[in-house]
C-alpha positions, 0 to 999 in steps of 0.5 A, a space after each residue: 134869582 131876581 137880579 140879573 147875574 152874568 159872567 163876562 169872559 175876559 178876552 184872551 183868557 179862557 178861564 177868567 170872568 167878571 161877575 156882573 150882578 144887576 148890570 154892575 161889575 162885582 168880582 173878577 175871577 181867574 180860575 187858572 190863576 186865582 192869585 191874579 187880582 184885577 180890580 185895583 182895590 182887591 190888589 190893595 187888599 192882597 197887598 195888606 194881607 201879604 204884609 200882615 203875614 207873608 205867603 205861604 203862612 196860613 191865615 184865618 180870615 172872615 169875609 163879610 160878603 162873598 160874590 165871586 169869592 175872589 179874595 178867599 180864592 187868593 188866600 187859598 192859592 197863596 196860603 194853602 191850609 188857611 181857614 176861611 169863613 165867608 158870610 154871604 146871605 144871598 144863597 142863590 148867588 153863592 150857588 150860581 158861583 159854585 156851579 159856574 166858578 167852582 172852588 178847588 178841592 180842599 180850598 178851606 173856604 166855607 160859605 155860610 148863608 148869613 148876613 154880616 152882623 148875625 154871622 159875626 155875632 155867632 163867631 168866637 172871640 179871637 178867631 181871625 187874623 183878618 176880617 175882609 168887609 166887601 159887602 154891597 147891596 146893589 151899589 151901596 154898602 149896607 148901613 149896619 156894617 159900618 157902625 161903632 157896634 159893628 166894628 166892636 164885634 169885628 174887633 172881638 172876632 179878630 186876634 189882638 194883632 188882627 186887621 180889618 179891611 173894609 171896601 167902602 165907597 164915597 165922594 168928596 167931601 166924604 160925608 159917609 166916609 168920615 163917619 165910618 172912619 170915626 166909627 172904626 176909631 172907636 174900636 181900633 187904635 190905628 185907621 188908614 184909608 187908601 184910594 185912587 188920587 182922583 177919588 181923594 181929590 174929590 174928582 169922582 166917586 170911588 172905592 175907598 179901602 179902610 184898614 184898621 188894627 189895634 196894633 201899628 200898621 205897616 203904613 210905609 210898606 203899604 204906601 210903597 206897594 200902592 205907589 208901585 201898582 199899575 193904578 197907584 193908590 194913595 195911602 192916608 193915615 194919622 193927621 193926614 187922614 183928618 185933613 182929607 176926610 175931616 172929623 165926624 160923629 161915629 155911625 151907631 146902630 141908632 144913627 147909621 146910613 148906607 154909603 152913597 150910590 154913585 152918581 149916574 148909576 152903578 157900573 162897578 161896585 165892590 
């Protein structure tokens, strides 16, 4: 494996680890309690999935990006019998994770060594209740995952009331995020974003969770959950979304860009 991959034990927890790739924190996994989510944006993903379909109702989920399989483990733990497909092109990383952070028996999680675009293209229509896009190449989101064409294929794979959850990264004035939001709007009727207030105010580069659906989203419920967390997130939608990120031309396959790298080098991503 060309990149350095490490597992950092969590103090006081024998079965909890942070997966670092190339020196950057990528995933946190608690083998003893996979329903415990540590990274803030991952907690917001869990909140959204719980509001979409409360446990223990099963879900069909496609994950674009695997790493430590944190969200897939969460779904398997809270919704047994769920069907999950993980698209992770780095087969060596997957093998490392399977060896050192093994999945439970009969987890229902299938990992395919495929990139997001080709993996989604091979999936049938109306397969998934949710698509979780959390794929990074180093500290950046690959350019081909946030185009209008990419989001159209996500919408095809989702059921009519399905939800896209995309972990993106940017910094005000959000030149990347505004174009990704515009691209998502070409495929989905409702789009909201959530992030730490400091990120939305432009004080720092950070993770931004984009949530999109062809049907109305439970925005107020999302706001309540995000506001009550240990590290509160702000949820922005509707006209407020335009005031925060502004307008922009949608990314397309012919005119795309990756997310910007964090200034000063990455210590944490996706």
